[in-house]
N, C-alpha and C positions, 0 to 999 in steps of 0.2 A: 871925547877926542882922544886919539892915540898920541902917545909921546914916546918916540924912539929913544929919547934920552934916558928913559927909565930902564932901558936895556943897553946901556952904553958899552957894555963889554961885548956886545954882539955887533958884527958887521951888518950892513944892510941886507946882504944875501942871507946871513944866518938868522937875522930878525924875521925876514919873510918866511924862511923855511920853518922857523920855530912856530909861527902862528898858523902855518898850514899843516901842522902835525896834530893828529888826534890823540886824545887820552885813551889808551888802548889797554886791554887786559886779555890774558889767556888763562889757561888752567894753572899756570905757575905764578900768577899775580899780575900787577900793573907793569906796563912797559909802554914806551912811546913808539909810534909808528908813523914814519914819513912815507907817503905814497910814492914819492919820487926817488926813493932809495931802497936798498935791500931791507926787507922786512925782518927786524930782529925778533919779532914776536911769533913768528911762524904763521902758518896759513889760517888756522882756526883761531880767530881773535874777535873780540867785541870792541867796537868803538863806543866807549862809555859816554862820552860827551854827546855824540849823536843820539844814542838811545835815551839818555837822560833828558835832554832838551826836547826831543820829539814827543816823549811820553808826557813831560810836564806841560808842554803847549797843548797837547791833545786834551789833557785834564782841564786846562784853562778854558778851552773851547766848550767842553761839555758842561763845566760848572757855570759859566756865564750864560749860556743858552738855556740851561735848565732853570737857573735862577730867574731869568726873564720870563720863561714860559709859565712858571708857577705863579708869578706875580703880575702877569699881563692883565691889563684893564681895558674895558671897552671905551673908557672916557679918553681924555687927552693923555697920550702916552708920555712917559718921561723920556729923557734923552737916550738912555741906554736901550729902552724898549723900542724907541723909534729907529735907532741904528740897527738893532737886530732885525726888526721887521723889514727895513730897507734891504738888508742883505738877503733875507729869506725870499722876499718878493723878486729881487733881481735874479737869484738862482732859479726860482720857480718859473719865471718868464723865459729864462734861457733853456730850461728843460722842455717847456711846452713848445717853444719854437724850433727845437732841434730833434727831440726824441719822438719817434713816430710809432713806437710800440706801446704795450700796456705792462707796466711794472710799478709796484709800490716802492721798489728799492731805489730807483734811479734818482729821484729828487733828493732824498736824504743822503744818498751817496755823493751826489754832486755838491750838496751843501757842505758835507764833511770834507771832501777833497779841497774845495775852494778855501774855506776858512782855515783849515789845518795848515795847508801849504802857505797861505797868506801869513799866518802867524810865524811859521818857521822862516819864511823869507824876511819878515820884519826884523828878525834878530840880526840882520845885516847892518841895521842902523846902530846897533850897540857898539860903542868904541872898542877897538880890538884889544886895548890894554886894560880896560876897566875890570873885567872879570878876573884875569890873572892877578891884578893888583889887589882886589878884594880878597881873593883866596890867599895871597901872600900875607896880607895883614892878619888874617885869622890863623893861618897855619904856621907862619914864620918861615915858610919855604921860599927860597929866592925865586923871583919871577922867571928867571932863565930856565928853571926846572919845572915850571908849571905849564902843562899842555892843555889847552881848552879851546875847541872850535865850537862856538855857540850857534852857528848857522847850520842846522841839520841838512839843508838842501844843497850844501856845498860838498856833501859826502855822497859819492856815487852809490854806495851800498844802500843808502836810504832811498834815493830816487829810483834805483832799480827795483827795490822792494815794493815801492808804490806802484810802479809800472807793472811789476809782476802780478800784483793783486788785480789790476785792471785786465791784464791778459788772461788770468784765470777766469774772470767773469765773462770775458768775450767767448772763450771756449765753452764755458758752462751754458750760457744762454744760446749760443749757436746750436749746440746739440739738443738743448731742451726744446727750442722752438722749431727747429728743422728736422730733428732726429739725427742719429749718427749717419745714416745713409744720405740724408739731404745735405748735411754738413760736408761730407766727403765729396758728394756730387758737385757742390759749389766750388770745391777746390780744384777738381780735375776737368770740369766741363766748360769753364769760362777762362779767358775771354773768347777763345777759339772753339767753335762748336763741333768741328770734325773730330772723329774718334782718334785719328792718327796723331793729332796734336794734344791729346790728353796728357801725356807725360810732360810736355812743355808747359801746359796750363798748370799742372800740379806744382812744378818747380816755381813758377812765377807767383802763384797764389800763396804758397808756403812762405816764400821770401817776403811777400807783402804783409802776411800775417805776423811774421816774426819782427818785421821792421816797425810795427806799431808800438810795442812796449819799448823797443830800443830807442826810437825817436822821442817818445815821451820822457824817458829817463835822462837821455843825454841833453835834450833841450833845456830841461829844468836845471840839471847839474851844471851845464856849460855856462849858462847865463849868470847864475848865482856865484859860481866859482870865479868867473872873470871879474864880477863886481867886487867880490871880497879881495881878490888879488890887487885890484886897483886901489882899494882902500888902504891896503898894506903898503903899496908903493908910495901913496900920498903920505902915509905916516912916517916914512923915512925922511921926509923933508924937515922934521922937527917942528920948530916954532912957526915956520913958514907954511905949514900944512893947512891952516885954518880956512883961508878963502877957497882953496881947491877942494878941501874936504866938504864944505857946505855945498859947493856947486855939484859935486858928484852925488852927495846925499840927496839933493833936490832932484837930480835926474833919476835917482832910484825911486822917487815917489811914483814914477811911471812904471819902471821895470818890475818892481816887487809885486804889485797887484796884477800886472799884465801876465806875468809868468804863471801865477795861480789861476788866472782866468783861462789861459790857453790850455793848461793841464786839465781843468774842469771841462772845457768845451770839447776837447779831443776825446776825453773819457765818455762824454754823452754821445758824441758822434759814433765812436766805435761800438758802443753798446746798442745804439739805434740800428746800426748795420747788422749786428748780431741778431736782432729781433725781427729783421725783415725775412719773411718766408715767401720766396718767389715760387 
């Protein structure tokens, strides 16, 4: 649970702004970066909290699934093996029902996307003051000077990077399956078949193509950022936050897996379109 009283020297606005600030570093060392203000770190910076938590959660995913795969039994499965098998089967059924091409990459990619984003989204359940408080106990640094955003998907740089990876695969498979000429023909020859409308077709199709990664990244970022912001607003209520906090956390039981599922399904759909050779 968050406790704004722990940051009594901060106003509500400063408290929210503080928790929306990344732990950032550039070539000159650590600095804090507030996306809503002038960037004191310069353009080329690294959001260390985003990188750290996303890599850590990715390792958690790989470690758990590898552990289960190596110890899987044909008899009655344990609870962990049963949970992993349910996730794998769910993703596999989603791929079979949506993807119409032939690729050994799509199912593992969909599984990685779903579980990794789900784990990153689940960090939204971590009370916003817990991590700064723990770091403060260990380091002796005042909580007001500790910047830590534990939800990687509330950082647009991460969601754009994920969507950028999907966009690269869309282009790669479109050219691999259809050839460069076929890919370009798909851009300029539809939806209107007459040669005089080819320039209009090209503009429309390029905009549609570029909108796919943009929509992927902004949808994930917007929903998780809004959820985190509401948690912070609730935290400013102090001791009266508990009932509202639990209600919003319960609502997030739907939002968190849903956003991971949507990102996974759109990835499958986009790559299925890239594999269609008309």
